[in-house]
N, CA, C and O atoms as a Tinker XYZ file with bonds, in Angstrom:
   460  protein
     1  N     26.622000   85.954000    5.365000    73     2
     2  CA    25.494000   85.276000    4.761000    64     1     3
     3  C     25.587000   85.305000    3.228000    63     2     4     5
     4  O     25.160000   84.353000    2.575000    81     3
     5  N     26.122000   86.351000    2.656000    73     3     6
     6  CA    26.220000   86.430000    1.198000    64     5     7
     7  C     27.183000   85.396000    0.643000    63     6     8     9
     8  O     26.991000   84.909000   -0.471000    81     7
     9  N     28.215000   85.055000    1.404000    73     7    10
    10  CA    29.146000   84.006000    0.941000    64     9    11
    11  C     28.408000   82.665000    0.864000    63    10    12    13
    12  O     28.624000   81.892000   -0.070000    81    11
    13  N     27.553000   82.391000    1.824000    73    11    14
    14  CA    26.766000   81.151000    1.807000    64    13    15
    15  C     25.827000   81.158000    0.622000    63    14    16    17
    16  O     25.698000   80.144000   -0.064000    81    15
    17  N     25.168000   82.272000    0.363000    73    15    18
    18  CA    24.250000   82.368000   -0.770000    64    17    19
    19  C     24.993000   82.192000   -2.085000    63    18    20    21
    20  O     24.495000   81.542000   -3.004000    81    19
    21  N     26.185000   82.772000   -2.171000    73    19    22
    22  CA    26.992000   82.623000   -3.398000    64    21    23
    23  C     27.391000   81.175000   -3.602000    63    22    24    25
    24  O     27.356000   80.673000   -4.725000    81    23
    25  N     27.772000   80.496000   -2.520000    73    23    26
    26  CA    28.162000   79.085000   -2.634000    64    25    27
    27  C     26.968000   78.233000   -3.056000    63    26    28    29
    28  O     27.113000   77.336000   -3.887000    81    27
    29  N     25.796000   78.503000   -2.496000    73    27    30
    30  CA    24.591000   77.775000   -2.887000    64    29    31
    31  C     24.249000   78.006000   -4.347000    63    30    32    33
    32  O     23.859000   77.075000   -5.052000    81    31
    33  N     24.391000   79.235000   -4.803000    73    31    34
    34  CA    24.131000   79.553000   -6.213000    64    33    35
    35  C     25.099000   78.816000   -7.123000    63    34    36    37
    36  O     24.707000   78.315000   -8.177000    81    35
    37  N     26.359000   78.747000   -6.719000    73    35    38
    38  CA    27.354000   78.013000   -7.505000    64    37    39
    39  C     27.011000   76.528000   -7.561000    63    38    40    41
    40  O     27.099000   75.900000   -8.616000    81    39
    41  N     26.619000   75.974000   -6.415000    73    39    42
    42  CA    26.247000   74.552000   -6.369000    64    41    43
    43  C     25.032000   74.253000   -7.234000    63    42    44    45
    44  O     24.991000   73.233000   -7.922000    81    43
    45  N     24.049000   75.134000   -7.201000    73    43    46
    46  CA    22.859000   74.948000   -8.053000    64    45    47
    47  C     23.222000   75.039000   -9.533000    63    46    48    49
    48  O     22.713000   74.263000  -10.342000    81    47
    49  N     24.084000   75.964000   -9.889000    73    47    50
    50  CA    24.507000   76.112000  -11.270000    64    49    51
    51  C     25.252000   74.855000  -11.726000    63    50    52    53
    52  O     25.047000   74.386000  -12.846000    81    51
    53  N     26.103000   74.316000  -10.878000    73    51    54
    54  CA    26.833000   73.099000  -11.217000    64    53    55
    55  C     25.888000   71.942000  -11.383000    63    54    56    57
    56  O     26.015000   71.176000  -12.338000    81    55
    57  N     24.940000   71.790000  -10.479000    73    55    58
    58  CA    23.950000   70.710000  -10.588000    64    57    59
    59  C     23.141000   70.847000  -11.889000    63    58    60    61
    60  O     22.910000   69.856000  -12.583000    81    59
    61  N     22.718000   72.062000  -12.214000    73    59    62
    62  CA    21.960000   72.281000  -13.441000    64    61    63
    63  C     22.801000   71.917000  -14.663000    63    62    64    65
    64  O     22.286000   71.323000  -15.610000    81    63
    65  N     24.073000   72.263000  -14.653000    73    63    66
    66  CA    24.952000   71.926000  -15.767000    64    65    67
    67  C     25.133000   70.429000  -15.908000    63    66    68    69
    68  O     25.141000   69.901000  -17.020000    81    67
    69  N     25.280000   69.736000  -14.777000    73    67    70
    70  CA    25.421000   68.267000  -14.809000    64    69    71
    71  C     24.167000   67.642000  -15.380000    63    70    72    73
    72  O     24.249000   66.789000  -16.264000    81    71
    73  N     22.993000   68.054000  -14.886000    73    71    74
    74  CA    21.729000   67.479000  -15.356000    64    73    75
    75  C     21.509000   67.714000  -16.844000    63    74    76    77
    76  O     20.955000   66.857000  -17.532000    81    75
    77  N     21.935000   68.861000  -17.343000    73    75    78
    78  CA    21.751000   69.148000  -18.765000    64    77    79
    79  C     22.714000   68.377000  -19.653000    63    78    80    81
    80  O     22.489000   68.260000  -20.858000    81    79
    81  N     23.759000   67.862000  -19.084000    73    79    82
    82  CA    24.781000   67.197000  -19.902000    64    81    83
    83  C     24.855000   65.689000  -19.699000    63    82    84    85
    84  O     25.777000   65.052000  -20.209000    81    83
    85  N     23.913000   65.102000  -18.973000    73    83    86
    86  CA    23.885000   63.647000  -18.849000    64    85    87
    87  C     22.938000   63.086000  -19.905000    63    86    88    89
    88  O     21.979000   63.745000  -20.306000    81    87
    89  N     23.216000   61.868000  -20.349000    73    87    90
    90  CA    22.388000   61.231000  -21.368000    64    89    91
    91  C     21.063000   60.713000  -20.799000    63    90    92    93
    92  O     20.086000   60.561000  -21.533000    81    91
    93  N     21.034000   60.445000  -19.493000    73    91    94
    94  CA    19.822000   59.929000  -18.868000    64    93    95
    95  C     18.806000   61.064000  -18.720000    63    94    96    97
    96  O     19.167000   62.207000  -18.440000    81    95
    97  N     17.538000   60.725000  -18.913000    73    95    98
    98  CA    16.473000   61.666000  -18.641000    64    97    99
    99  C     16.265000   61.751000  -17.161000    63    98   100   101
   100  O     16.176000   60.722000  -16.492000    81    99
   101  N     16.184000   62.957000  -16.620000    73    99   102
   102  CA    15.966000   63.151000  -15.183000    64   101   103
   103  C     14.828000   64.133000  -14.995000    63   102   104   105
   104  O     14.822000   65.225000  -15.562000    81   103
   105  N     13.858000   63.718000  -14.181000    73   103   106
   106  CA    12.694000   64.532000  -13.843000    64   105   107
   107  C     12.587000   64.568000  -12.331000    63   106   108   109
   108  O     12.693000   63.530000  -11.677000    81   107
   109  N     12.376000   65.750000  -11.765000    73   107   110
   110  CA    12.123000   65.810000  -10.318000    64   109   111
   111  C     10.759000   66.412000  -10.078000    63   110   112   113
   112  O     10.288000   67.262000  -10.834000    81   111
   113  N     10.131000   65.952000   -9.003000    73   111   114
   114  CA     8.805000   66.429000   -8.624000    64   113   115
   115  C      8.819000   66.854000   -7.170000    63   114   116   117
   116  O      9.674000   66.432000   -6.391000    81   115
   117  N      7.846000   67.708000   -6.812000    73   115   118
   118  CA     7.706000   68.055000   -5.395000    64   117   119
   119  C      6.709000   67.088000   -4.736000    63   118   120   121
   120  O      6.202000   66.168000   -5.377000    81   119
   121  N      6.446000   67.312000   -3.467000    73   119   122
   122  CA     5.581000   66.404000   -2.707000    64   121   123
   123  C      4.147000   66.379000   -3.262000    63   122   124   125
   124  O      3.431000   65.396000   -3.075000    81   123
   125  N      3.732000   67.449000   -3.938000    73   123   126
   126  CA     2.381000   67.522000   -4.504000    64   125   127
   127  C      2.306000   66.922000   -5.893000    63   126   128   129
   128  O      1.233000   66.900000   -6.496000    81   127
   129  N      3.452000   66.421000   -6.429000    73   127   130
   130  CA     3.449000   65.821000   -7.742000    64   129   131
   131  C      3.645000   66.783000   -8.886000    63   130   132   133
   132  O      3.432000   66.419000  -10.042000    81   131
   133  N      4.050000   68.018000   -8.586000    73   131   134
   134  CA     4.345000   69.003000   -9.652000    64   133   135
   135  C      5.772000   68.769000  -10.132000    63   134   136   137
   136  O      6.676000   68.513000   -9.336000    81   135
   137  N      5.955000   68.859000  -11.423000    73   135   138
   138  CA     7.271000   68.653000  -12.021000    64   137   139
   139  C      8.106000   69.922000  -11.821000    63   138   140   141
   140  O      7.736000   71.001000  -12.284000    81   139
   141  N      9.236000   69.771000  -11.125000    73   139   142
   142  CA    10.124000   70.875000  -10.842000    64   141   143
   143  C     11.200000   71.032000  -11.905000    63   142   144   145
   144  O     11.484000   72.142000  -12.357000    81   143
   145  N     11.800000   69.904000  -12.303000    73   143   146
   146  CA    12.834000   69.934000  -13.321000    64   145   147
   147  C     12.636000   68.773000  -14.298000    63   146   148   149
   148  O     12.116000   67.713000  -13.949000    81   147
   149  N     13.064000   69.014000  -15.513000    73   147   150
   150  CA    13.005000   67.995000  -16.545000    64   149   151
   151  C     14.133000   68.331000  -17.510000    63   150   152   153
   152  O     14.030000   69.276000  -18.293000    81   151
   153  N     15.214000   67.550000  -17.448000    73   151   154
   154  CA    16.376000   67.926000  -18.271000    64   153   155
   155  C     16.101000   67.690000  -19.746000    63   154   156   157
   156  O     15.092000   67.093000  -20.123000    81   155
   157  N     17.025000   68.174000  -20.573000    73   155   158
   158  CA    16.869000   68.083000  -22.014000    64   157   159
   159  C     16.719000   66.653000  -22.502000    63   158   160   161
   160  O     15.923000   66.370000  -23.398000    81   159
   161  N     17.492000   65.752000  -21.905000    73   159   162
   162  CA    17.390000   64.328000  -22.304000    64   161   163
   163  C     15.988000   63.793000  -22.040000    63   162   164   165
   164  O     15.431000   63.095000  -22.887000    81   163
   165  N     15.407000   64.105000  -20.887000    73   163   166
   166  CA    14.063000   63.635000  -20.576000    64   165   167
   167  C     13.044000   64.245000  -21.548000    63   166   168   169
   168  O     12.140000   63.550000  -22.011000    81   167
   169  N     13.184000   65.529000  -21.854000    73   167   170
   170  CA    12.271000   66.158000  -22.799000    64   169   171
   171  C     12.353000   65.486000  -24.168000    63   170   172   173
   172  O     11.328000   65.264000  -24.813000    81   171
   173  N     13.559000   65.165000  -24.609000    73   171   174
   174  CA    13.734000   64.504000  -25.901000    64   173   175
   175  C     13.146000   63.083000  -25.858000    63   174   176   177
   176  O     12.450000   62.668000  -26.784000    81   175
   177  N     13.426000   62.357000  -24.794000    73   175   178
   178  CA    12.905000   60.993000  -24.666000    64   177   179
   179  C     11.379000   60.997000  -24.677000    63   178   180   181
   180  O     10.748000   60.171000  -25.336000    81   179
   181  N     10.802000   61.936000  -23.939000    73   179   182
   182  CA     9.339000   61.981000  -23.795000    64   181   183
   183  C      8.653000   62.751000  -24.918000    63   182   184   185
   184  O      7.425000   62.799000  -24.991000    81   183
   185  N      9.465000   63.356000  -25.797000    73   183   186
   186  CA     8.935000   64.139000  -26.916000    64   185   187
   187  C      7.983000   65.231000  -26.427000    63   186   188   189
   188  O      6.846000   65.354000  -26.882000    81   187
   189  N      8.498000   66.013000  -25.483000    73   187   190
   190  CA     7.739000   67.121000  -24.920000    64   189   191
   191  C      8.608000   68.372000  -24.874000    63   190   192   193
   192  O      9.828000   68.310000  -25.025000    81   191
   193  N      7.952000   69.501000  -24.663000    73   191   194
   194  CA     8.640000   70.782000  -24.503000    64   193   195
   195  C      8.583000   71.155000  -23.030000    63   194   196   197
   196  O      7.681000   70.732000  -22.306000    81   195
   197  N      9.536000   71.939000  -22.601000    73   195   198
   198  CA     9.626000   72.343000  -21.196000    64   197   199
   199  C      8.319000   72.946000  -20.680000    63   198   200   201
   200  O      7.881000   72.641000  -19.571000    81   199
   201  N      7.697000   73.811000  -21.501000    73   199   202
   202  CA     6.467000   74.465000  -21.069000    64   201   203
   203  C      5.296000   73.491000  -20.913000    63   202   204   205
   204  O      4.291000   73.835000  -20.291000    81   203
   205  N      5.410000   72.302000  -21.459000    73   203   206
   206  CA     4.376000   71.293000  -21.299000    64   205   207
   207  C      4.465000   70.534000  -19.981000    63   206   208   209
   208  O      3.510000   69.872000  -19.574000    81   207
   209  N      5.613000   70.632000  -19.317000    73   207   210
   210  CA     5.803000   69.829000  -18.109000    64   209   211
   211  C      6.154000   70.627000  -16.848000    63   210   212   213
   212  O      5.616000   70.338000  -15.779000    81   211
   213  N      7.028000   71.604000  -16.944000    73   211   214
   214  CA     7.501000   72.322000  -15.744000    64   213   215
   215  C      6.339000   73.040000  -15.051000    63   214   216   217
   216  O      5.593000   73.797000  -15.672000    81   215
   217  N      6.209000   72.781000  -13.753000    73   215   218
   218  CA     5.164000   73.412000  -12.950000    64   217   219
   219  C      3.833000   72.707000  -12.995000    63   218   220   221
   220  O      2.928000   73.058000  -12.239000    81   219
   221  N      3.688000   71.737000  -13.847000    73   219   222
   222  CA     2.423000   70.982000  -13.947000    64   221   223
   223  C      2.470000   69.730000  -13.083000    63   222   224   225
   224  O      3.538000   69.177000  -12.818000    81   223
   225  N      1.317000   69.304000  -12.659000    73   223   226
   226  CA     1.244000   68.023000  -11.946000    64   225   227
   227  C      1.517000   66.912000  -12.945000    63   226   228   229
   228  O      1.177000   67.015000  -14.123000    81   227
   229  N      2.136000   65.853000  -12.452000    73   227   230
   230  CA     2.525000   64.720000  -13.292000    64   229   231
   231  C      1.315000   64.211000  -14.087000    63   230   232   233
   232  O      1.428000   63.937000  -15.281000    81   231
   233  N      0.164000   64.087000  -13.426000    73   231   234
   234  CA    -1.024000   63.558000  -14.081000    64   233   235
   235  C     -1.481000   64.447000  -15.241000    63   234   236   237
   236  O     -2.078000   63.954000  -16.198000    81   235
   237  N     -1.210000   65.734000  -15.161000    73   235   238
   238  CA    -1.574000   66.665000  -16.229000    64   237   239
   239  C     -0.534000   66.636000  -17.363000    63   238   240   241
   240  O     -0.895000   66.582000  -18.539000    81   239
   241  N      0.733000   66.671000  -17.009000    73   239   242
   242  CA     1.799000   66.694000  -17.999000    64   241   243
   243  C      1.851000   65.378000  -18.784000    63   242   244   245
   244  O      2.170000   65.354000  -19.972000    81   243
   245  N      1.530000   64.297000  -18.089000    73   243   246
   246  CA     1.583000   62.975000  -18.697000    64   245   247
   247  C      0.198000   62.351000  -18.716000    63   246   248   249
   248  O      0.017000   61.215000  -18.276000    81   247
   249  N     -0.795000   63.103000  -19.232000    73   247   250
   250  CA    -2.187000   62.664000  -19.218000    64   249   251
   251  C     -2.489000   61.619000  -20.283000    63   250   252   253
   252  O     -3.456000   60.871000  -20.146000    81   251
   253  N     -1.690000   61.548000  -21.333000    73   251   254
   254  CA    -1.946000   60.566000  -22.393000    64   253   255
   255  C     -1.629000   59.158000  -21.845000    63   254   256   257
   256  O     -0.855000   59.019000  -20.898000    81   255
   257  N     -2.225000   58.136000  -22.439000    73   255   258
   258  CA    -2.048000   56.772000  -21.912000    64   257   259
   259  C     -0.596000   56.294000  -21.845000    63   258   260   261
   260  O     -0.232000   55.578000  -20.912000    81   259
   261  N      0.223000   56.666000  -22.796000    73   259   262
   262  CA     1.602000   56.180000  -22.796000    64   261   263
   263  C      2.422000   56.840000  -21.678000    63   262   264   265
   264  O      3.001000   56.143000  -20.845000    81   263
   265  N      2.471000   58.161000  -21.656000    73   263   266
   266  CA     3.228000   58.843000  -20.608000    64   265   267
   267  C      2.591000   58.631000  -19.231000    63   266   268   269
   268  O      3.261000   58.700000  -18.200000    81   267
   269  N      1.294000   58.374000  -19.245000    73   267   270
   270  CA     0.579000   58.098000  -17.995000    64   269   271
   271  C      1.156000   56.899000  -17.237000    63   270   272   273
   272  O      1.002000   56.788000  -16.021000    81   271
   273  N      1.824000   56.002000  -17.980000    73   271   274
   274  CA     2.472000   54.854000  -17.323000    64   273   275
   275  C      3.555000   55.353000  -16.360000    63   274   276   277
   276  O      3.799000   54.733000  -15.325000    81   275
   277  N      4.198000   56.464000  -16.700000    73   275   278
   278  CA     5.213000   57.032000  -15.801000    64   277   279
   279  C      4.594000   57.666000  -14.578000    63   278   280   281
   280  O      5.146000   57.585000  -13.480000    81   279
   281  N      3.433000   58.305000  -14.767000    73   279   282
   282  CA     2.724000   58.883000  -13.630000    64   281   283
   283  C      2.324000   57.801000  -12.635000    63   282   284   285
   284  O      2.428000   57.992000  -11.423000    81   283
   285  N      1.865000   56.659000  -13.157000    73   283   286
   286  CA     1.505000   55.520000  -12.301000    64   285   287
   287  C      2.732000   55.021000  -11.554000    63   286   288   289
   288  O      2.666000   54.727000  -10.361000    81   287
   289  N      3.843000   54.929000  -12.260000    73   287   290
   290  CA     5.089000   54.466000  -11.633000    64   289   291
   291  C      5.473000   55.360000  -10.469000    63   290   292   293
   292  O      5.841000   54.868000   -9.402000    81   291
   293  N      5.392000   56.674000  -10.667000    73   291   294
   294  CA     5.732000   57.614000   -9.593000    64   293   295
   295  C      4.788000   57.469000   -8.413000    63   294   296   297
   296  O      5.220000   57.493000   -7.260000    81   295
   297  N      3.484000   57.316000   -8.700000    73   295   298
   298  CA     2.498000   57.184000   -7.618000    64   297   299
   299  C      2.743000   55.904000   -6.817000    63   298   300   301
   300  O      2.617000   55.903000   -5.593000    81   299
   301  N      3.089000   54.832000   -7.494000    73   299   302
   302  CA     3.331000   53.556000   -6.812000    64   301   303
   303  C      4.585000   53.575000   -5.966000    63   302   304   305
   304  O      4.666000   52.862000   -4.966000    81   303
   305  N      5.558000   54.372000   -6.345000    73   303   306
   306  CA     6.838000   54.377000   -5.661000    64   305   307
   307  C      7.071000   55.678000   -4.891000    63   306   308   309
   308  O      8.217000   56.087000   -4.705000    81   307
   309  N      6.010000   56.323000   -4.449000    73   307   310
   310  CA     6.147000   57.656000   -3.848000    64   309   311
   311  C      7.018000   57.677000   -2.601000    63   310   312   313
   312  O      7.622000   58.709000   -2.309000    81   311
   313  N      7.109000   56.579000   -1.852000    73   311   314
   314  CA     7.897000   56.582000   -0.633000    64   313   315
   315  C      9.056000   55.600000   -0.643000    63   314   316   317
   316  O      9.743000   55.453000    0.367000    81   315
   317  N      9.283000   54.940000   -1.741000    73   315   318
   318  CA    10.352000   53.944000   -1.782000    64   317   319
   319  C     11.055000   53.980000   -3.132000    63   318   320   321
   320  O     10.429000   54.214000   -4.166000    81   319
   321  N     12.340000   53.750000   -3.110000    73   319   322
   322  CA    13.096000   53.684000   -4.350000    64   321   323
   323  C     12.738000   52.413000   -5.087000    63   322   324   325
   324  O     12.429000   51.390000   -4.476000    81   323
   325  N     12.783000   52.486000   -6.389000    73   323   326
   326  CA    12.476000   51.318000   -7.176000    64   325   327
   327  C     12.945000   51.487000   -8.596000    63   326   328   329
   328  O     13.254000   52.591000   -9.043000    81   327
   329  N     12.993000   50.374000   -9.300000    73   327   330
   330  CA    13.419000   50.379000  -10.689000    64   329   331
   331  C     12.557000   49.385000  -11.436000    63   330   332   333
   332  O     12.243000   48.312000  -10.923000    81   331
   333  N     12.176000   49.744000  -12.649000    73   331   334
   334  CA    11.408000   48.820000  -13.470000    64   333   335
   335  C     11.459000   49.229000  -14.918000    63   334   336   337
   336  O     11.658000   50.399000  -15.246000    81   335
   337  N     11.276000   48.245000  -15.786000    73   335   338
   338  CA    11.230000   48.523000  -17.220000    64   337   339
   339  C      9.849000   49.087000  -17.552000    63   338   340   341
   340  O      8.828000   48.634000  -17.034000    81   339
   341  N      9.853000   50.084000  -18.429000    73   339   342
   342  CA     8.613000   50.706000  -18.876000    64   341   343
   343  C      8.657000   50.708000  -20.393000    63   342   344   345
   344  O      9.685000   51.030000  -20.990000    81   343
   345  N      7.558000   50.355000  -21.007000    73   343   346
   346  CA     7.438000   50.319000  -22.466000    64   345   347
   347  C      6.454000   51.390000  -22.899000    63   346   348   349
   348  O      5.307000   51.398000  -22.452000    81   347
   349  N      6.889000   52.290000  -23.761000    73   347   350
   350  CA     6.041000   53.383000  -24.245000    64   349   351
   351  C      6.122000   53.482000  -25.764000    63   350   352   353
   352  O      7.151000   53.177000  -26.368000    81   351
   353  N      5.039000   53.907000  -26.358000    73   351   354
   354  CA     5.041000   54.253000  -27.773000    64   353   355
   355  C      4.898000   55.792000  -27.839000    63   354   356   357
   356  O      3.860000   56.354000  -27.490000    81   355
   357  N      5.966000   56.436000  -28.291000    73   355   358
   358  CA     6.002000   57.894000  -28.370000    64   357   359
   359  C      6.385000   58.297000  -29.780000    63   358   360   361
   360  O      7.410000   57.860000  -30.303000    81   359
   361  N      5.567000   59.124000  -30.388000    73   359   362
   362  CA     5.852000   59.563000  -31.753000    64   361   363
   363  C      5.911000   58.409000  -32.736000    63   362   364   365
   364  O      6.661000   58.456000  -33.711000    81   363
   365  N      5.123000   57.374000  -32.483000    73   363   366
   366  CA     5.103000   56.228000  -33.352000    64   365   367
   367  C      6.253000   55.260000  -33.153000    63   366   368   369
   368  O      6.355000   54.261000  -33.865000    81   367
   369  N      7.117000   55.544000  -32.193000    73   367   370
   370  CA     8.267000   54.677000  -31.922000    64   369   371
   371  C      8.076000   53.938000  -30.595000    63   370   372   373
   372  O      7.683000   54.535000  -29.592000    81   371
   373  N      8.357000   52.640000  -30.603000    73   371   374
   374  CA     8.309000   51.815000  -29.415000    64   373   375
   375  C      9.603000   52.037000  -28.638000    63   374   376   377
   376  O     10.689000   51.844000  -29.185000    81   375
   377  N      9.505000   52.442000  -27.364000    73   375   378
   378  CA    10.687000   52.681000  -26.551000    64   377   379
   379  C     10.646000   51.856000  -25.280000    63   378   380   381
   380  O      9.595000   51.685000  -24.664000    81   379
   381  N     11.797000   51.355000  -24.903000    73   379   382
   382  CA    11.933000   50.617000  -23.654000    64   381   383
   383  C     12.820000   51.436000  -22.731000    63   382   384   385
   384  O     13.918000   51.836000  -23.117000    81   383
   385  N     12.353000   51.687000  -21.519000    73   383   386
   386  CA    13.101000   52.465000  -20.537000    64   385   387
   387  C     13.359000   51.638000  -19.306000    63   386   388   389
   388  O     12.565000   50.769000  -18.943000    81   387
   389  N     14.469000   51.912000  -18.672000    73   387   390
   390  CA    14.678000   51.459000  -17.310000    64   389   391
   391  C     14.413000   52.693000  -16.461000    63   390   392   393
   392  O     15.236000   53.607000  -16.419000    81   391
   393  N     13.289000   52.723000  -15.796000    73   391   394
   394  CA    12.905000   53.877000  -14.979000    64   393   395
   395  C     13.268000   53.612000  -13.530000    63   394   396   397
   396  O     12.943000   52.561000  -12.978000    81   395
   397  N     13.940000   54.570000  -12.925000    73   395   398
   398  CA    14.332000   54.465000  -11.519000    64   397   399
   399  C     13.704000   55.634000  -10.779000    63   398   400   401
   400  O     13.806000   56.783000  -11.206000    81   399
   401  N     13.058000   55.328000   -9.673000    73   399   402
   402  CA    12.428000   56.346000   -8.849000    64   401   403
   403  C     13.180000   56.395000   -7.521000    63   402   404   405
   404  O     13.389000   55.371000   -6.870000    81   403
   405  N     13.578000   57.598000   -7.137000    73   403   406
   406  CA    14.294000   57.800000   -5.886000    64   405   407
   407  C     13.650000   58.919000   -5.099000    63   406   408   409
   408  O     13.722000   60.075000   -5.514000    81   407
   409  N     13.016000   58.609000   -3.961000    73   407   410
   410  CA    12.473000   59.680000   -3.120000    64   409   411
   411  C     13.616000   60.572000   -2.614000    63   410   412   413
   412  O     14.700000   60.095000   -2.280000    81   411
   413  N     13.340000   61.862000   -2.569000    73   411   414
   414  CA    14.347000   62.808000   -2.118000    64   413   415
   415  C     13.899000   63.448000   -0.818000    63   414   416   417
   416  O     12.744000   63.311000   -0.417000    81   415
   417  N     14.819000   64.154000   -0.156000    73   415   418
   418  CA    14.470000   64.848000    1.090000    64   417   419
   419  C     13.273000   65.761000    0.902000    63   418   420   421
   420  O     13.016000   66.258000   -0.194000    81   419
   421  N     12.556000   65.969000    1.977000    73   419   422
   422  CA    11.405000   66.867000    2.008000    64   421   423
   423  C     10.325000   66.481000    1.035000    63   422   424   425
   424  O      9.600000   67.346000    0.544000    81   423
   425  N     10.195000   65.192000    0.740000    73   423   426
   426  CA     9.074000   64.694000   -0.045000    64   425   427
   427  C      9.194000   64.873000   -1.554000    63   426   428   429
   428  O      8.277000   64.498000   -2.284000    81   427
   429  N     10.291000   65.431000   -2.040000    73   427   430
   430  CA    10.439000   65.556000   -3.499000    64   429   431
   431  C     10.828000   64.211000   -4.053000    63   430   432   433
   432  O     11.435000   63.403000   -3.350000    81   431
   433  N     10.488000   63.955000   -5.303000    73   431   434
   434  CA    10.846000   62.678000   -5.943000    64   433   435
   435  C     11.666000   62.941000   -7.172000    63   434   436   437
   436  O     11.659000   64.044000   -7.717000    81   435
   437  N     12.367000   61.936000   -7.602000    73   435   438
   438  CA    13.191000   62.080000   -8.783000    64   437   439
   439  C     13.021000   60.840000   -9.640000    63   438   440   441
   440  O     13.072000   59.720000   -9.131000    81   439
   441  N     12.823000   61.027000  -10.920000    73   439   442
   442  CA    12.665000   59.918000  -11.852000    64   441   443
   443  C     13.771000   60.033000  -12.874000    63   442   444   445
   444  O     14.048000   61.127000  -13.365000    81   443
   445  N     14.393000   58.956000  -13.194000    73   443   446
   446  CA    15.382000   58.976000  -14.288000    64   445   447
   447  C     15.166000   57.778000  -15.165000    63   446   448   449
   448  O     14.612000   56.769000  -14.728000    81   447
   449  N     15.598000   57.881000  -16.397000    73   447   450
   450  CA    15.410000   56.772000  -17.315000    64   449   451
   451  C     16.595000   56.649000  -18.252000    63   450   452   453
   452  O     17.331000   57.606000  -18.492000    81   451
   453  N     16.754000   55.464000  -18.765000    73   451   454
   454  CA    17.747000   55.189000  -19.803000    64   453   455
   455  C     17.013000   54.420000  -20.889000    63   454   456   457
   456  O     16.208000   53.534000  -20.600000    81   455
   457  N     17.295000   54.763000  -22.140000    73   455   458
   458  CA    16.693000   54.024000  -23.231000    64   457   459
   459  C     17.646000   52.997000  -23.731000    63   458   460
   460  O     17.324000   52.258000  -24.662000    81   459
């Protein structure tokens, strides 16, 4: 059993390294809408700090009108994959994103964006 646990730990570490080194912002949520992961690119794009998002419900972390557009997107696509352009003003800058929502196993969701 310890070999299996070690392999799982290695796979998780590899996944975490990949997510931290991709240019796309990636956010994952659980079935209740709590943010589980938010890579560095997503934090930079959204102009937020990890402690502002991790463990919080999407509606709380993205309560402002601009980021709230992403919360609406996730709610609308909770059971189906989808892609759409999203326009946000963050830090006084107009940003255009291609947001993709992909439902994951066991009800978790994943959001990614490209600017």
